[in-house]
Each structure stands twice: as structure tokens, then as C-alpha cells.
C-alpha positions as CSV (number, residue, x, y, z in Angstrom):
1,M,-0.5,0.0,0.0
2,M,2.9,2.3,1.0
3,R,4.3,1.8,-2.7
4,R,1.2,2.4,-4.3
5,L,0.7,5.8,-2.4
6,P,3.6,7.8,-4.0
7,I,2.2,7.0,-7.3
8,V,-1.2,8.1,-6.8
9,L,0.1,11.1,-5.4
10,N,1.9,11.7,-8.3
11,V,-1.3,10.7,-10.6
12,L,-2.9,13.1,-8.7
13,L,-0.6,16.2,-8.9
14,L,-0.1,15.8,-12.5
15,S,-4.3,15.4,-13.1
16,I,-4.5,18.8,-11.1
17,A,-1.7,20.5,-13.1
18,L,-3.2,19.7,-17.0
19,F,-6.6,20.8,-15.5
20,S,-5.9,23.6,-13.5
21,S,-4.1,24.5,-17.2
22,C,-7.7,24.2,-19.4
23,R,-9.3,26.6,-17.3
24,S,-12.2,27.8,-19.5
25,R,-11.6,31.5,-21.0
26,T,-12.3,34.5,-19.3
27,Y,-13.3,37.6,-21.4
28,E,-13.8,41.0,-19.9
29,V,-16.7,42.4,-21.7
30,K,-16.0,45.7,-23.5
31,T,-19.6,48.3,-24.1
32,H,-17.9,49.9,-27.4
33,L,-15.6,49.3,-30.2
34,N,-13.3,51.6,-31.1
35,L,-12.4,51.6,-34.8
36,P,-9.0,53.2,-35.4
37,D,-8.3,55.5,-37.6
38,N,-5.8,53.8,-39.5
39,L,-7.5,51.1,-40.8
40,K,-7.6,50.8,-45.0
41,A,-10.1,49.0,-47.0
42,M,-8.5,46.1,-48.8
43,E,-8.7,45.9,-52.6
44,Y,-11.3,43.0,-52.6
45,G,-14.7,43.1,-51.4
46,N,-16.8,45.8,-51.3
47,Q,-14.7,49.1,-51.1
48,I,-16.0,51.7,-48.4
49,S,-14.6,53.9,-45.4
50,T,-14.6,52.9,-41.6
51,E,-16.9,56.0,-41.1
52,S,-19.2,55.0,-44.0
53,L,-19.9,51.9,-42.6
54,S,-21.0,53.5,-39.8
55,L,-24.0,55.3,-41.7
56,I,-25.4,52.2,-43.9
57,A,-27.1,50.0,-41.1
58,P,-28.0,50.8,-37.8
59,L,-26.0,47.4,-37.0
60,K,-22.7,45.4,-38.5
61,I,-20.8,42.6,-37.3
62,I,-16.7,43.2,-37.1
63,V,-15.0,40.3,-37.2
64,L,-11.4,40.4,-36.2
65,V,-9.0,38.2,-38.6
66,N,-5.4,37.4,-37.4
67,G,-3.0,38.1,-40.7
68,G,-0.1,36.1,-39.5
69,C,-2.4,32.7,-38.7
70,S,-3.2,31.2,-42.3
71,S,-5.3,28.9,-39.9
72,C,-7.3,32.0,-39.1
73,H,-7.7,32.6,-42.9
74,S,-10.3,29.8,-42.8
75,E,-12.8,32.2,-40.6
76,I,-13.8,34.1,-43.8
77,W,-15.1,31.1,-45.4
78,L,-16.5,29.9,-42.0
79,W,-18.7,33.2,-42.3
80,E,-19.1,33.0,-45.9
81,N,-20.7,29.4,-45.1
82,L,-22.7,30.7,-41.7
83,V,-24.3,33.8,-44.1
84,S,-25.5,31.3,-47.1
85,K,-27.2,29.7,-44.5
86,N,-28.7,32.4,-42.3
87,D,-31.1,35.2,-43.9
88,E,-31.3,37.0,-40.7
89,L,-26.9,37.5,-41.2
90,K,-27.8,39.1,-44.4
91,K,-29.3,42.3,-43.3
92,V,-26.5,43.1,-41.9
93,P,-23.1,44.5,-43.6
94,I,-20.3,42.2,-42.1
95,A,-16.5,43.8,-42.2
96,F,-13.3,41.8,-41.6
97,I,-10.2,43.3,-40.3
98,I,-7.1,42.2,-40.8
99,F,-4.6,42.6,-38.3
100,G,-0.8,42.5,-38.2
101,N,1.3,42.9,-41.3
102,N,2.1,39.3,-42.6
103,F,-1.1,38.8,-44.3
104,N,-0.9,37.0,-47.8
105,P,-4.4,36.1,-49.1
106,S,-4.8,33.4,-51.1
107,N,-5.9,33.9,-55.1
108,R,-8.8,31.9,-53.9
109,L,-10.0,34.7,-51.8
110,M,-8.6,37.5,-53.4
111,N,-11.0,35.7,-56.7
112,S,-14.0,34.6,-55.0
113,K,-17.5,36.1,-55.9
114,R,-19.0,35.3,-53.1
115,L,-17.4,37.3,-50.8
116,Q,-17.5,40.4,-52.6
117,E,-20.5,41.6,-50.2
118,F,-17.8,41.7,-47.3
119,F,-16.2,44.6,-46.4
120,F,-12.2,44.1,-45.5
121,F,-10.1,46.2,-43.9
122,R,-6.1,46.3,-42.8
123,D,-4.7,47.0,-39.4
124,I,-1.0,46.2,-40.2
125,D,-0.1,47.9,-36.7
126,S,-2.9,45.8,-34.6
127,K,-4.3,49.2,-33.6
128,I,-7.6,47.5,-32.9
129,L,-6.5,44.8,-30.4
130,E,-4.3,47.6,-28.7
131,E,-7.0,50.2,-28.5
132,N,-9.6,47.9,-27.4
133,G,-7.7,45.8,-24.7
134,I,-8.5,42.7,-27.4
135,K,-6.5,39.8,-27.1
136,P,-6.1,37.2,-30.7
137,D,-9.1,34.6,-29.9
138,K,-11.2,33.3,-32.3
139,F,-13.9,33.1,-30.4
140,F,-14.3,36.6,-28.9
141,N,-12.8,38.5,-31.8
142,S,-16.4,39.0,-33.6
143,F,-18.6,41.6,-32.5
144,L,-22.4,42.5,-33.3
145,I,-22.3,46.5,-33.2
146,D,-24.7,49.4,-33.5
147,E,-24.3,52.3,-35.5
148,E,-22.5,54.2,-32.8
149,N,-20.0,50.8,-32.4
150,K,-21.5,49.5,-29.0
151,I,-21.3,46.1,-28.6
152,I,-24.4,44.5,-28.4
153,I,-23.2,40.9,-28.5
154,P,-19.7,39.7,-28.0
155,G,-18.5,36.5,-29.3
156,N,-18.4,34.3,-32.6
157,P,-21.3,32.7,-33.9
158,T,-19.5,30.3,-36.5
159,T,-18.2,28.8,-33.1
160,S,-21.4,28.3,-31.4
161,N,-25.0,28.0,-32.2
162,S,-26.6,29.6,-29.3
163,M,-24.3,32.7,-30.3
164,L,-25.8,32.7,-33.7
165,A,-29.2,32.3,-32.0
166,N,-28.4,35.6,-30.1
167,Y,-26.9,37.3,-32.9
168,K,-30.2,36.4,-35.2
169,A,-31.9,37.8,-32.3
170,A,-30.4,40.6,-32.0
171,I,-30.6,41.9,-35.3
172,L,-34.4,41.0,-35.8
173,E,-35.0,43.1,-32.9
174,H,-32.7,45.8,-34.0
175,T,-34.3,45.8,-38.3
176,N,-37.7,45.1,-37.7
177,P,-39.4,48.1,-37.9
178,I,-42.1,47.4,-35.3
179,H,-40.1,47.4,-32.0
């Protein structure tokens, strides 16, 4: 029995160490998303300034994409797929802000006709993260915001059905002429 005790203790300590490092994600909820002045419209997708984006619709979706992470670029395709299956999402403009200086878009992305309905902006200096105290995390780098950039819903509906339901409900609430 005494021989097994050190083994049991080691397994217990290892388990505690592993599970404590996998804590659930925490996120400080911001109430406002500051769109920095350095954002530049990209050469594909809809061409518009961030000021005009605020004026064209009472709501918009902002998706932050790490330009230096090639697997993060797939986030754009996930959104395209999600929008194609959910008419509520078609009621609001969707803007992708590509942050970091290493973005090298694929020809598939640059030539996609299906992505022409989205807006793309570059933030080479990652000011969007810095000015808003945001960490690069695909689960919390999507925002439904109003015309004053007040955050209505933080979170990524491509990763959660309940988050998608929240987005749809908020969009319907804000776009329905009868409140």
C-alpha cells in the first residue's frame, strides 16, 4: 500500500496540473469597439471607409482576423458559409478587419465572387487590438455592434449555435420596423 501512495499522489498532482491549465476562457466584456483611424479598405470586397460603414446600417458585424495566421483565414470562409445559410445575417454588413503585417491572401480569397458582399480592412499595426484591449482569440473576436460602435453581442457565432441564435435574435430585434 505504501508503494502505491507515491504513484497515486503523482497521478493526482499531474491531473491537477493538467486540468488547472485548461481553465475556461474568460473575457472582459467591452461596451464599445473603437475602430482606429489606421484602417485601410482592401482591394477586394466592397470598398468603403469605416465612417461610411457606420452610416449604411444601424447594425454591423465586425470580425477580427489574425493576418499572420493562415488557419485564421479560414474564419472568412466559415462566415461566408454561415451567412449563406442564415438570412438574418444578410441584413447587416459584415466587415473583416485583418490585423498584423503578415497577411498574404490566397488567390481563392482574392478572386471569390461570393466574398464581394463583405467589407475588408487592413490594420497592419494591430491598433484594433491595442486600442480596445483585445487579445487575439477567435472565440471573442467577433462583435455585433450598433451605429455608435456599442457592442451588442461579443462572440463568434461560427463556433456556437447558441451564439448564432443570439445574433439572429438581436438582428431581428434591431432591424424589425416594429419594436
